[in-house]
C-alpha positions as CSV (number, residue, x, y, z in Angstrom):
1,M,56.3,107.4,151.9
2,N,54.0,110.2,152.2
3,G,54.4,111.0,148.7
4,V,58.1,110.7,148.1
5,A,59.6,107.3,146.9
6,L,62.6,105.8,149.4
7,P,63.9,103.4,150.1
8,L,63.1,101.9,153.1
9,E,66.6,101.4,155.0
10,D,67.1,104.8,154.2
11,A,64.1,106.1,155.8
12,Q,65.5,106.6,158.9
13,Y,68.0,109.3,158.6
14,L,68.6,112.6,157.1
15,F,69.9,112.8,153.2
16,G,70.5,115.9,151.4
17,I,68.0,116.3,148.5
18,D,68.8,118.3,145.5
19,A,67.4,121.5,144.3
20,A,66.9,120.7,140.9
21,V,63.9,118.1,142.2
22,R,60.7,120.2,140.6
23,L,58.0,119.7,143.0
24,T,54.5,119.6,140.3
25,P,50.9,120.9,141.6
26,A,50.0,117.3,141.4
27,F,52.4,116.6,144.1
28,R,51.9,119.6,146.1
29,L,48.3,118.3,146.2
30,G,48.9,115.0,146.8
31,S,48.0,113.4,143.8
32,E,50.9,112.9,142.2
33,N,53.6,110.9,143.8
34,L,57.7,111.6,143.9
35,D,61.0,109.7,142.6
36,V,63.8,111.4,144.7
37,C,66.0,108.6,145.1
38,D,68.3,110.1,142.4
39,Y,68.3,112.6,143.9
40,I,69.3,111.5,147.3
41,K,72.7,111.7,148.8
42,S,74.5,112.0,152.0
43,I,75.3,114.8,153.7
44,P,79.4,115.2,154.8
45,G,80.0,114.5,158.0
46,G,76.1,114.3,159.0
47,R,75.2,112.0,162.4
48,K,72.5,109.5,161.7
49,H,69.4,110.6,162.8
50,R,65.6,108.1,163.7
51,L,63.1,109.8,162.6
52,E,60.6,108.0,163.9
53,P,59.9,110.1,166.7
54,V,58.7,113.1,164.5
55,R,57.3,110.8,162.5
56,T,55.2,109.9,165.7
57,V,54.7,113.9,166.5
58,L,53.4,115.2,163.2
59,D,50.8,112.4,163.3
60,E,49.5,113.6,167.1
61,A,49.9,116.9,166.0
62,M,47.1,116.2,162.8
63,K,45.3,114.3,165.0
64,R,45.0,116.4,168.5
65,Y,44.1,120.1,165.9
66,A,41.5,120.2,162.9
67,R,42.6,120.7,159.6
68,Q,40.8,124.1,159.6
69,D,42.8,124.5,162.8
70,A,46.1,124.0,161.7
71,A,48.1,126.6,162.5
72,A,47.3,126.5,166.0
73,S,48.9,122.8,166.5
74,D,52.4,125.2,165.9
75,A,52.7,125.9,169.7
76,W,52.0,122.5,170.3
77,L,54.2,120.8,167.7
78,G,57.3,123.4,167.5
79,P,58.7,122.0,171.0
80,R,57.7,118.0,170.7
81,F,59.3,118.1,167.8
82,H,62.3,120.2,168.3
83,A,62.9,117.7,171.3
84,A,62.3,114.7,169.1
85,L,64.8,116.1,166.0
86,R,68.0,116.2,168.0
87,L,69.6,118.6,165.5
88,S,73.2,120.8,166.8
89,R,73.0,123.9,164.6
90,R,75.1,123.2,162.4
91,E,72.5,120.8,161.4
92,A,69.6,122.8,161.3
93,G,71.8,125.7,159.2
94,C,71.9,122.9,155.8
95,R,68.8,123.8,154.1
96,D,69.2,119.6,152.5
97,V,67.6,118.9,156.0
98,W,65.1,120.7,155.8
99,R,64.2,119.7,151.7
100,Y,64.6,116.3,153.1
101,L,62.6,116.5,155.8
102,G,59.6,118.3,153.8
103,L,59.9,116.1,151.5
104,W,59.3,113.3,153.4
105,A,56.7,115.0,155.7
106,A,55.2,116.1,152.1
107,D,51.7,115.0,154.3
108,Y,52.0,117.1,157.1
109,V,53.0,119.9,155.0
110,R,49.7,119.5,152.5
111,W,47.7,119.4,156.3
112,R,49.7,122.2,157.1
113,W,49.6,124.8,154.2
114,A,47.4,123.7,151.9
115,A,44.5,126.3,151.3
116,E,41.7,124.3,151.7
117,P,41.0,120.4,152.9
118,G,41.0,118.2,150.5
119,A,42.3,121.1,148.0
120,T,42.2,120.0,144.1
121,E,42.9,123.0,142.4
122,P,46.4,124.1,142.1
123,D,46.0,127.2,143.2
124,N,44.7,125.6,146.5
125,S,47.9,123.4,147.3
126,A,50.8,124.4,149.9
127,G,53.0,126.8,148.3
128,V,56.7,125.4,147.2
129,E,58.8,127.2,149.7
130,R,56.9,125.0,152.1
131,F,58.6,122.2,151.6
132,V,61.8,123.5,150.4
133,G,62.2,127.1,151.0
134,P,64.4,129.4,153.2
135,D,63.8,128.6,156.9
136,S,61.8,131.4,157.4
137,K,59.4,129.5,155.4
138,Q,59.7,125.9,155.0
139,A,57.1,124.6,156.9
140,L,59.4,122.5,159.6
141,A,62.4,124.5,159.8
142,R,60.6,127.4,161.1
143,L,58.5,125.7,163.7
144,W,62.9,124.1,165.2
145,W,64.1,127.3,164.6
146,M,61.2,128.9,166.0
147,T,61.5,126.7,169.2
148,E,65.2,127.0,169.5
149,L,65.6,131.0,169.5
150,F,62.4,131.5,171.4
151,R,63.3,128.4,174.4
152,N,64.6,129.5,177.8
153,G,67.4,127.4,178.1
154,S,65.6,124.2,178.9
155,D,62.5,125.5,179.4
156,Y,59.9,125.2,176.3
157,S,57.4,127.1,177.5
158,T,58.1,130.3,176.4
159,A,59.1,129.1,172.8
160,A,55.7,127.4,172.5
161,L,54.0,131.2,173.3
162,A,55.3,132.5,170.7
163,L,54.3,130.3,167.8
164,T,50.3,131.4,168.9
165,N,51.4,134.2,167.3
166,Q,51.6,134.2,163.4
167,D,52.8,137.9,163.3
168,I,55.8,136.9,165.5
169,I,56.8,134.2,163.2
170,N,55.9,135.7,159.9
171,N,58.0,139.0,160.8
172,F,60.2,139.1,164.3
173,F,61.6,135.9,164.2
174,R,63.4,137.2,160.9
175,A,65.0,139.4,162.1
176,G,67.8,139.7,163.8
177,A,67.2,141.1,167.2
178,A,65.4,137.6,167.8
179,H,69.1,135.6,167.8
180,H,69.0,137.6,170.5
181,R,67.9,135.9,173.5
182,P,67.4,138.9,176.4
183,T,65.7,140.8,173.2
184,A,63.5,137.6,171.9
185,L,62.3,137.0,175.5
186,A,61.2,140.1,176.4
187,F,59.4,141.1,173.6
188,L,56.7,138.2,174.5
189,S,56.8,139.9,178.2
190,V,55.7,143.1,177.0
191,L,52.8,142.2,173.7
192,P,49.8,141.5,175.5
193,R,48.1,138.2,176.7
194,S,44.8,136.4,176.3
195,E,43.1,136.0,179.5
196,D,44.2,132.8,180.3
197,G,47.9,133.7,179.4
198,E,48.6,131.3,177.0
199,R,48.3,133.1,174.0
200,L,49.6,136.5,172.2
201,P,46.6,136.9,169.9
202,D,47.4,140.7,168.7
203,G,49.2,140.6,165.7
204,R,49.1,144.3,165.3
205,S,51.3,144.7,167.9
206,A,53.7,142.2,167.7
207,N,54.1,143.5,164.2
208,A,54.5,147.3,165.5
209,L,56.9,146.7,168.3
210,S,59.1,144.0,165.9
211,K,59.2,147.5,162.9
212,A,60.2,149.1,166.2
213,I,62.9,147.3,167.1
214,N,64.6,146.6,163.4
215,A,65.0,150.5,163.7
216,A,66.3,151.1,167.2
217,A,68.9,147.6,166.8
218,S,70.1,149.8,163.9
219,T,71.8,152.7,166.2
220,L,71.9,149.9,169.5
221,L,74.5,147.6,170.8
222,L,71.7,144.8,171.9
223,D,74.7,142.8,173.4
224,S,75.7,145.5,175.2
225,L,72.7,147.0,176.7
226,A,71.7,143.3,177.6
227,V,74.8,140.8,178.2
228,D,73.6,136.9,177.7
229,E,74.9,134.0,178.6
230,P,76.6,131.6,175.9
231,L,75.0,128.5,175.1
232,D,76.1,125.8,177.1
233,G,78.2,122.9,173.9
234,A,78.6,120.4,176.5
235,E,74.8,120.0,177.0
236,R,74.1,120.5,174.1
237,R,76.6,117.8,173.1
238,H,74.4,115.4,176.0
239,W,70.8,116.3,175.1
240,E,71.6,115.4,171.5
241,A,73.2,111.9,173.1
242,L,69.7,111.5,174.5
243,S,67.6,111.2,171.4
244,E,67.3,107.5,171.8
245,D,66.6,107.5,175.3
246,H,63.4,110.5,174.3
247,E,59.9,108.8,174.4
248,V,57.5,111.0,172.4
249,R,54.9,109.8,173.7
250,N,55.7,110.4,177.4
251,F,55.2,114.7,176.3
252,F,52.3,114.6,174.6
253,D,50.5,116.6,177.4
254,E,54.1,118.0,179.4
255,F,56.6,120.1,178.0
256,P,59.8,118.1,177.4
257,E,63.1,119.2,178.1
258,G,65.6,121.3,175.5
259,P,68.6,121.6,176.2
260,D,69.9,123.0,179.4
261,D,71.3,126.2,178.3
262,P,72.0,128.4,181.4
263,P,68.3,130.3,181.4
264,V,69.0,134.4,180.0
265,P,69.9,136.5,183.5
266,P,67.0,138.1,185.6
267,E,68.6,141.4,184.6
268,S,68.7,141.6,181.2
269,L,65.9,140.1,180.4
270,E,64.2,142.9,182.9
271,T,66.3,145.4,180.8
272,M,65.5,144.3,177.8
273,T,61.9,144.7,178.7
274,T,61.7,147.9,179.9
275,L,63.1,149.1,176.4
276,L,60.4,147.0,173.9
277,A,57.5,148.1,176.9
278,E,59.3,151.9,176.0
279,L,59.6,150.9,172.0
280,L,55.7,149.7,172.1
281,T,54.3,152.6,173.8
282,D,55.7,154.5,171.1
283,A,54.9,152.5,168.3
284,H,52.4,153.2,165.7
285,I,49.4,150.0,165.3
286,R,47.7,150.0,163.0
287,G,44.1,149.9,163.7
288,K,44.3,151.6,167.3
289,K,43.3,155.5,168.3
290,K,46.6,157.2,169.5
291,G,44.6,158.5,172.9
């Protein structure tokens, strides 16, 4: 399956993959299969998950977007992947889950991260970290966690907006401040948008603001500045339980609904938007002349 030999009866479930599995350049290019059966292990206490809906949204993303424009697929795929794979945060924090999925969906990883379509040289292959790396690098973990951190309750539109800017994914996403919802959403609100309002095209502003927040967050207590509502554990479990009722094809052209957590309090979002707007004004944006 997708270059990884797995027992068919296990294909719909999540298992762990031992880090000893070697991902050769030939495998990462797609010219060699990999038998990982000896490395599969059950995750203690893990739930079973259907992967058929995940396969459906990955295939649709690869149909909708040209290989040379694969990065643009992130904004479409992130929310739909998150809704198709209804993990708890605890499950999503298990690196073995993402190692398994990186090998199970190796065709997607290659499509998204190989340097060139149909690459045949090892240097053009998808990097090892895109299959089995940390959350900020692994091809599917980064999509899932970006969506988790930037959604506003059940509303995925803010997560899709965040995923239009690779500099947010590569920089601010890795910062602790991204886990504070008022800060994460305010970050999006102060950045320049495209004319249609659906993209955040200015990577330099995103990088400058990320650096400014990191510097300020060392002295500011974000939680005391802008109080957030706690996530609703009961609603999350209800959302997870509805996995079998979720028909992914119904949401190819509209957003699905995420867990029905309380939205970010408006007053907290306003506080952080004001603060971040000031930080962005004072930040050094590379290539921008000071007025």
